[in-house]
NURO-244082 format. One record per residue (C-alpha): residue number from 0; residue in one letter; x, y, z. Coordinates in pm, whole numbers, plus 50000, padded with zeros to 5 digits. Layout:
BEGIN
{site NUM, 'A', {X, Y, Z}};
...
***
This chain:
BEGIN
{site 0, 'M', {47492, 50427, 51149}};
{site 1, 'N', {47629, 50777, 51095}};
{site 2, 'I', {47966, 50753, 50920}};
{site 3, 'A', {48210, 51031, 50826}};
{site 4, 'F', {48436, 50950, 50529}};
{site 5, 'F', {48769, 51132, 50501}};
{site 6, 'D', {49005, 51185, 50205}};
{site 7, 'T', {48730, 51076, 49968}};
{site 8, 'K', {48765, 51081, 49592}};
{site 9, 'T', {48507, 51044, 49319}};
{site 10, 'Y', {48565, 50670, 49295}};
{site 11, 'D', {48505, 50632, 49671}};
{site 12, 'I', {48171, 50809, 49644}};
{site 13, 'D', {48072, 50597, 49344}};
{site 14, 'S', {48156, 50279, 49535}};
{site 15, 'F', {47989, 50363, 49865}};
{site 16, 'K', {47687, 50576, 49776}};
{site 17, 'K', {47480, 50269, 49687}};
{site 18, 'F', {47496, 50164, 50055}};
{site 19, 'I', {47333, 50485, 50179}};
{site 20, 'S', {46990, 50406, 50324}};
{site 21, 'D', {46761, 50487, 50615}};
{site 22, 'D', {46995, 50279, 50831}};
{site 23, 'I', {47327, 50398, 50692}};
{site 24, 'N', {47406, 50770, 50665}};
{site 25, 'I', {47737, 50868, 50504}};
{site 26, 'K', {47896, 51214, 50493}};
{site 27, 'F', {48184, 51243, 50246}};
{site 28, 'Y', {48471, 51483, 50320}};
{site 29, 'E', {48747, 51557, 50070}};
{site 30, 'T', {48981, 51668, 50347}};
{site 31, 'K', {49216, 51427, 50522}};
{site 32, 'L', {49164, 51342, 50887}};
{site 33, 'N', {49422, 51497, 51120}};
{site 34, 'I', {49428, 51706, 51435}};
{site 35, 'D', {49317, 52014, 51238}};
{site 36, 'T', {49009, 51845, 51088}};
{site 37, 'V', {48906, 51605, 51364}};
{site 38, 'N', {48627, 51840, 51480}};
{site 39, 'L', {48435, 51732, 51170}};
{site 40, 'V', {48360, 51398, 51337}};
{site 41, 'K', {48122, 51549, 51592}};
{site 42, 'G', {47789, 51370, 51573}};
{site 43, 'F', {47927, 51062, 51396}};
{site 44, 'E', {47965, 50724, 51563}};
{site 45, 'A', {48204, 50586, 51301}};
{site 46, 'I', {48466, 50724, 51064}};
{site 47, 'C', {48614, 50576, 50748}};
{site 48, 'I', {48972, 50665, 50651}};
{site 49, 'F', {49235, 50590, 50390}};
{site 50, 'V', {49614, 50551, 50383}};
{site 51, 'N', {49716, 50914, 50433}};
{site 52, 'D', {49477, 51012, 50711}};
{site 53, 'E', {49661, 51068, 51039}};
{site 54, 'V', {49526, 50892, 51348}};
{site 55, 'N', {49781, 50957, 51621}};
{site 56, 'K', {49735, 50993, 51996}};
{site 57, 'E', {49600, 51347, 51975}};
{site 58, 'V', {49343, 51253, 51710}};
{site 59, 'I', {49238, 50940, 51900}};
{site 60, 'D', {49181, 51146, 52216}};
{site 61, 'K', {48951, 51376, 52022}};
{site 62, 'L', {48766, 51086, 51858}};
{site 63, 'Y', {48713, 50930, 52200}};
{site 64, 'E', {48594, 51264, 52339}};
{site 65, 'Y', {48341, 51293, 52055}};
{site 66, 'N', {48216, 50940, 52126}};
{site 67, 'V', {48333, 50785, 51799}};
{site 68, 'K', {48312, 50408, 51839}};
{site 69, 'V', {48480, 50281, 51521}};
{site 70, 'I', {48764, 50364, 51283}};
{site 71, 'A', {48708, 50177, 50957}};
{site 72, 'L', {49005, 50168, 50719}};
{site 73, 'R', {48907, 50116, 50356}};
{site 74, 'C', {49248, 49958, 50288}};
{site 75, 'S', {49461, 49679, 50429}};
{site 76, 'G', {49754, 49882, 50568}};
{site 77, 'Y', {49715, 50048, 50906}};
{site 78, 'N', {50053, 50207, 50983}};
{site 79, 'N', {49883, 50549, 51000}};
{site 80, 'V', {49680, 50445, 51308}};
{site 81, 'D', {49826, 50418, 51658}};
{site 82, 'L', {49668, 50081, 51738}};
{site 83, 'K', {49825, 50054, 52081}};
{site 84, 'Y', {49687, 50389, 52192}};
{site 85, 'A', {49346, 50314, 52039}};
{site 86, 'F', {49311, 49993, 52244}};
{site 87, 'K', {49016, 50011, 52486}};
{site 88, 'K', {48917, 50348, 52339}};
{site 89, 'I', {48812, 50297, 51977}};
{site 90, 'H', {48770, 49984, 51769}};
{site 91, 'V', {48968, 49969, 51444}};
{site 92, 'F', {48878, 49761, 51137}};
{site 93, 'H', {49048, 49716, 50801}};
{site 94, 'V', {49001, 49539, 50468}};
{site 95, 'P', {49267, 49267, 50482}};
{site 96, 'S', {49221, 49139, 50129}};
{site 97, 'Y', {49025, 49311, 49855}};
{site 98, 'S', {49213, 49226, 49536}};
{site 99, 'P', {49566, 49092, 49560}};
{site 100, 'Y', {49550, 49045, 49184}};
{site 101, 'A', {49497, 49417, 49120}};
{site 102, 'I', {49814, 49514, 49305}};
{site 103, 'S', {50030, 49229, 49178}};
{site 104, 'E', {49918, 49290, 48819}};
{site 105, 'H', {50003, 49660, 48852}};
{site 106, 'A', {50350, 49571, 48979}};
{site 107, 'I', {50405, 49353, 48672}};
{site 108, 'A', {50265, 49622, 48443}};
{site 109, 'M', {50512, 49875, 48583}};
{site 110, 'L', {50802, 49633, 48550}};
{site 111, 'L', {50724, 49547, 48187}};
{site 112, 'T', {50669, 49913, 48103}};
{site 113, 'L', {51006, 50007, 48250}};
{site 114, 'V', {51225, 49729, 48113}};
{site 115, 'R', {51069, 49737, 47763}};
{site 116, 'H', {51047, 50120, 47752}};
{site 117, 'I', {50678, 50106, 47662}};
{site 118, 'H', {50605, 50449, 47810}};
{site 119, 'K', {50880, 50606, 47599}};
{site 120, 'A', {50767, 50425, 47284}};
{site 121, 'Y', {50409, 50544, 47341}};
{site 122, 'L', {50519, 50908, 47357}};
{site 123, 'R', {50735, 50868, 47045}};
{site 124, 'I', {50454, 50722, 46840}};
{site 125, 'K', {50232, 51017, 46936}};
{site 126, 'D', {50484, 51231, 46749}};
{site 127, 'F', {50496, 50980, 46461}};
{site 128, 'N', {50852, 50891, 46562}};
{site 129, 'F', {50887, 50521, 46484}};
{site 130, 'S', {51257, 50493, 46561}};
{site 131, 'L', {51366, 50204, 46785}};
{site 132, 'N', {51687, 50373, 46900}};
{site 133, 'N', {51746, 50347, 47276}};
{site 134, 'L', {51441, 50125, 47329}};
{site 135, 'T', {51630, 49800, 47382}};
{site 136, 'G', {51505, 49620, 47691}};
{site 137, 'F', {51578, 49282, 47845}};
{site 138, 'T', {51393, 48952, 47879}};
{site 139, 'L', {51242, 48864, 48218}};
{site 140, 'H', {51235, 48490, 48147}};
{site 141, 'G', {51512, 48318, 48342}};
{site 142, 'K', {51584, 48617, 48567}};
{site 143, 'T', {51570, 48589, 48947}};
{site 144, 'M', {51284, 48770, 49119}};
{site 145, 'G', {51321, 48838, 49491}};
{site 146, 'V', {50988, 48882, 49670}};
{site 147, 'I', {50981, 49038, 50017}};
{site 148, 'G', {50651, 48953, 50183}};
{site 149, 'T', {50446, 48648, 50089}};
{site 150, 'G', {50095, 48732, 50200}};
{site 151, 'K', {49807, 48716, 49954}};
{site 152, 'I', {49950, 48991, 49733}};
{site 153, 'G', {50302, 48847, 49740}};
{site 154, 'K', {50172, 48501, 49649}};
{site 155, 'A', {49960, 48637, 49364}};
{site 156, 'F', {50268, 48820, 49235}};
{site 157, 'I', {50481, 48505, 49263}};
{site 158, 'N', {50228, 48306, 49059}};
{site 159, 'I', {50245, 48563, 48780}};
{site 160, 'V', {50624, 48580, 48759}};
{site 161, 'K', {50656, 48201, 48777}};
{site 162, 'G', {50424, 48187, 48477}};
{site 163, 'M', {50667, 48417, 48298}};
{site 164, 'G', {50949, 48169, 48353}};
{site 165, 'M', {51129, 48360, 48626}};
{site 166, 'K', {51314, 48202, 48915}};
{site 167, 'V', {51160, 48314, 49246}};
{site 168, 'I', {51321, 48344, 49587}};
{site 169, 'A', {51140, 48501, 49881}};
{site 170, 'Y', {51185, 48638, 50229}};
{site 171, 'D', {50919, 48666, 50497}};
{site 172, 'K', {50954, 48701, 50872}};
{site 173, 'Y', {50672, 48448, 50900}};
{site 174, 'P', {50727, 48202, 50612}};
{site 175, 'D', {50444, 47986, 50485}};
{site 176, 'Y', {50621, 47654, 50464}};
{site 177, 'N', {50302, 47486, 50341}};
{site 178, 'S', {50337, 47678, 50016}};
{site 179, 'N', {50569, 47593, 49729}};
{site 180, 'I', {50785, 47901, 49788}};
{site 181, 'N', {51164, 47899, 49800}};
{site 182, 'Y', {51242, 48100, 50115}};
{site 183, 'V', {51590, 48240, 50171}};
{site 184, 'S', {51746, 48488, 50411}};
{site 185, 'L', {51700, 48858, 50338}};
{site 186, 'E', {52073, 48892, 50276}};
{site 187, 'K', {52074, 48612, 50020}};
{site 188, 'L', {51770, 48758, 49848}};
{site 189, 'L', {51942, 49095, 49815}};
{site 190, 'E', {52258, 48936, 49678}};
{site 191, 'E', {52097, 48702, 49422}};
{site 192, 'S', {51796, 48891, 49285}};
{site 193, 'N', {51792, 49069, 48950}};
{site 194, 'I', {51464, 49231, 49052}};
{site 195, 'I', {51322, 49287, 49403}};
{site 196, 'S', {50953, 49343, 49468}};
{site 197, 'L', {50818, 49460, 49805}};
{site 198, 'H', {50485, 49322, 49931}};
{site 199, 'C', {50512, 49355, 50309}};
{site 200, 'P', {50339, 49588, 50557}};
{site 201, 'L', {50507, 49894, 50704}};
{site 202, 'T', {50607, 49837, 51067}};
{site 203, 'K', {50888, 49956, 51292}};
{site 204, 'E', {51088, 49654, 51177}};
{site 205, 'T', {51032, 49710, 50804}};
{site 206, 'Y', {51077, 50089, 50804}};
{site 207, 'H', {51358, 50170, 50557}};
{site 208, 'M', {51442, 49800, 50520}};
{site 209, 'I', {51573, 49892, 50174}};
{site 210, 'N', {51844, 50135, 50285}};
{site 211, 'K', {52202, 50213, 50191}};
{site 212, 'D', {52340, 49894, 50351}};
{site 213, 'A', {52078, 49677, 50183}};
{site 214, 'L', {52135, 49833, 49842}};
{site 215, 'E', {52511, 49781, 49870}};
{site 216, 'K', {52443, 49406, 49897}};
{site 217, 'C', {52238, 49404, 49577}};
{site 218, 'Q', {52363, 49317, 49231}};
{site 219, 'K', {52467, 49602, 49005}};
{site 220, 'G', {52167, 49689, 48788}};
{site 221, 'V', {51901, 49555, 49026}};
{site 222, 'I', {51547, 49683, 48975}};
{site 223, 'I', {51334, 49771, 49279}};
{site 224, 'I', {50952, 49749, 49273}};
{site 225, 'N', {50739, 49893, 49554}};
{site 226, 'T', {50359, 49875, 49548}};
{site 227, 'S', {50325, 49842, 49926}};
{site 228, 'R', {50423, 50139, 50145}};
{site 229, 'G', {50669, 50414, 50057}};
{site 230, 'A', {50865, 50414, 50381}};
{site 231, 'L', {50984, 50057, 50322}};
{site 232, 'I', {51252, 50232, 50114}};
{site 233, 'D', {51497, 50499, 50225}};
{site 234, 'T', {51432, 50718, 49922}};
{site 235, 'E', {51750, 50922, 49953}};
{site 236, 'S', {51957, 50603, 49947}};
{site 237, 'L', {51759, 50477, 49648}};
{site 238, 'L', {51819, 50801, 49461}};
{site 239, 'E', {52189, 50788, 49541}};
{site 240, 'G', {52205, 50428, 49417}};
{site 241, 'I', {52040, 50530, 49091}};
{site 242, 'K', {52282, 50820, 49043}};
{site 243, 'E', {52579, 50587, 49108}};
{site 244, 'R', {52442, 50340, 48847}};
{site 245, 'K', {52415, 50072, 49117}};
{site 246, 'I', {52036, 50058, 49079}};
{site 247, 'G', {51922, 49972, 48728}};
{site 248, 'G', {51570, 50103, 48774}};
{site 249, 'A', {51280, 50157, 49011}};
{site 250, 'C', {50904, 50107, 48979}};
{site 251, 'L', {50733, 50301, 49258}};
{site 252, 'D', {50360, 50318, 49314}};
{site 253, 'V', {50418, 50459, 49663}};
{site 254, 'Y', {50647, 50723, 49813}};
{site 255, 'E', {50734, 50782, 50177}};
{site 256, 'E', {50638, 51150, 50166}};
{site 257, 'E', {50333, 51102, 49946}};
{site 258, 'S', {50060, 51217, 50187}};
{site 259, 'D', {50046, 51578, 50070}};
{site 260, 'I', {50129, 51502, 49706}};
{site 261, 'F', {49962, 51187, 49577}};
{site 262, 'F', {49592, 51176, 49482}};
{site 263, 'T', {49593, 51549, 49394}};
{site 264, 'D', {49658, 51752, 49078}};
{site 265, 'N', {49982, 51945, 49129}};
{site 266, 'S', {50039, 52019, 48761}};
{site 267, 'E', {50010, 52395, 48811}};
{site 268, 'H', {50249, 52403, 49108}};
{site 269, 'I', {50624, 52388, 49152}};
{site 270, 'M', {50726, 52059, 49313}};
{site 271, 'D', {50874, 52147, 49652}};
{site 272, 'D', {50980, 51788, 49722}};
{site 273, 'E', {51323, 51787, 49557}};
{site 274, 'I', {51383, 51414, 49606}};
{site 275, 'L', {51058, 51321, 49432}};
{site 276, 'A', {51127, 51574, 49155}};
{site 277, 'R', {51470, 51421, 49096}};
{site 278, 'L', {51328, 51068, 49095}};
{site 279, 'I', {51068, 51165, 48837}};
{site 280, 'S', {51342, 51316, 48620}};
{site 281, 'M', {51536, 50988, 48610}};
{site 282, 'P', {51493, 50795, 48281}};
{site 283, 'N', {51500, 50459, 48461}};
{site 284, 'V', {51238, 50543, 48725}};
{site 285, 'L', {50864, 50486, 48675}};
{site 286, 'I', {50627, 50637, 48931}};
{site 287, 'T', {50250, 50602, 48962}};
{site 288, 'S', {50033, 50775, 49219}};
{site 289, 'H', {49938, 50490, 49456}};
{site 290, 'Q', {49699, 50345, 49199}};
{site 291, 'A', {49784, 49975, 49216}};
{site 292, 'F', {49459, 49900, 49400}};
{site 293, 'L', {49246, 50100, 49157}};
{site 294, 'T', {49032, 49849, 48969}};
{site 295, 'T', {48654, 49821, 48956}};
{site 296, 'E', {48668, 49482, 49124}};
{site 297, 'A', {48892, 49602, 49406}};
{site 298, 'L', {48681, 49912, 49475}};
{site 299, 'E', {48365, 49701, 49494}};
{site 300, 'S', {48532, 49458, 49732}};
{site 301, 'I', {48667, 49739, 49952}};
{site 302, 'A', {48324, 49902, 49978}};
{site 303, 'Q', {48140, 49579, 50052}};
{site 304, 'T', {48389, 49463, 50316}};
{site 305, 'T', {48401, 49804, 50485}};
{site 306, 'I', {48023, 49823, 50514}};
{site 307, 'N', {48007, 49460, 50632}};
{site 308, 'N', {48265, 49541, 50901}};
{site 309, 'L', {48049, 49826, 51031}};
{site 310, 'I', {47726, 49627, 51019}};
{site 311, 'S', {47892, 49334, 51196}};
{site 312, 'F', {48012, 49560, 51476}};
{site 313, 'F', {47699, 49767, 51533}};
{site 314, 'K', {47452, 49482, 51483}};
{site 315, 'F', {47639, 49182, 51625}};
{site 316, 'Q', {47906, 49352, 51842}};
{site 317, 'K', {48197, 49175, 51672}};
{site 318, 'C', {48401, 49186, 51353}};
{site 319, 'E', {48652, 48936, 51216}};
{site 320, 'N', {48853, 49218, 51059}};
{site 321, 'E', {48913, 49408, 51381}};
{site 322, 'L', {49272, 49523, 51437}};
{site 323, 'C', {49433, 49509, 51778}};
{site 324, 'Y', {49800, 49529, 51874}};
{site 325, 'D', {49724, 49290, 52161}};
{site 326, 'C', {49538, 49025, 51961}};
{site 327, 'G', {49612, 48669, 52064}};
{site 328, 'K', {49883, 48769, 52310}};
{site 329, 'R', {49676, 48706, 52621}};
{site 330, 'E', {49492, 48396, 52735}};
{site 331, 'E', {49181, 48604, 52799}};
{site 332, 'C', {49191, 48757, 52449}};
{site 333, 'Q', {48831, 48830, 52352}};
{site 334, 'R', {48888, 48757, 51985}};
{site 335, 'K', {48958, 48394, 52075}};
{site 336, 'R', {48599, 48387, 52196}};
{site 337, 'E', {48474, 48545, 51874}};
{site 338, 'N', {48393, 48871, 52046}};
{site 339, 'K', {48508, 49227, 51979}};
{site 340, 'C', {48852, 49304, 52119}};
{site 341, 'F', {48726, 49495, 52425}};
***
């Protein structure tokens, strides 16, 4: 297998280099995959991408022209790949579950940091300032947590907050009624939650689901957590809600315009994204650079599953983690017969 990796960081190389062998050749590229860089895939039969690589129709046409057989995502989300256009051209795999605990724990860490002002206290102590002025937070026990999306990450998050004594209500388009989760309508969740945490994928239906109308239904002082995908939130509306004191705080590990900003050192540059710059300047906003997944255990799981996906396809001509917009919709669906999608 000859595999081209795009948007690779040091931790990716550390995780995947141990799989390089006589049978598996990996070329690591720092650049993101897009129409300007797609020529780099010539000679490779598989590519591995991350969340901010762009695989639209034009890129897929080029990949198909260069005889690339597989797109392997080393993440669970796949909104950056045009699955419908890729069908019957290139097979697409992902890592559906690598560490729901890593992401849910990061969401809780951000929430506790924000509401107890831990980040501000840390900076004060560095200056030997031991004053407690303006560090008063609030107790999470007894508050209502609204969880949007109850997949593996959402459920792991729910288990944590229940252990903290919080009341949990949840919304999911496809509820798991076999679980002990209190499902409510999205409108009721918005109205009753003190804190709202997003754990759903980005689709056409969920794009900007937290918008001006949704925020108007929320309680005054609500806190929004997003460790899923940035475009679930209309950032301009969120910023306006913060300025109007409607939103009590935001914990954001993702941002809808993050692709050219996150994962890079911009400390020597002026921030051109005015919305992000204003968010960062807000005292009740905590932003991390899409790092919720970043644990040793998660990276090991991502690497192992990604390589297993590729081996399964090239050796056995099938993969349980194949993505297909058409899956299960037709009686003759190949996946029902435990084959590759086409």
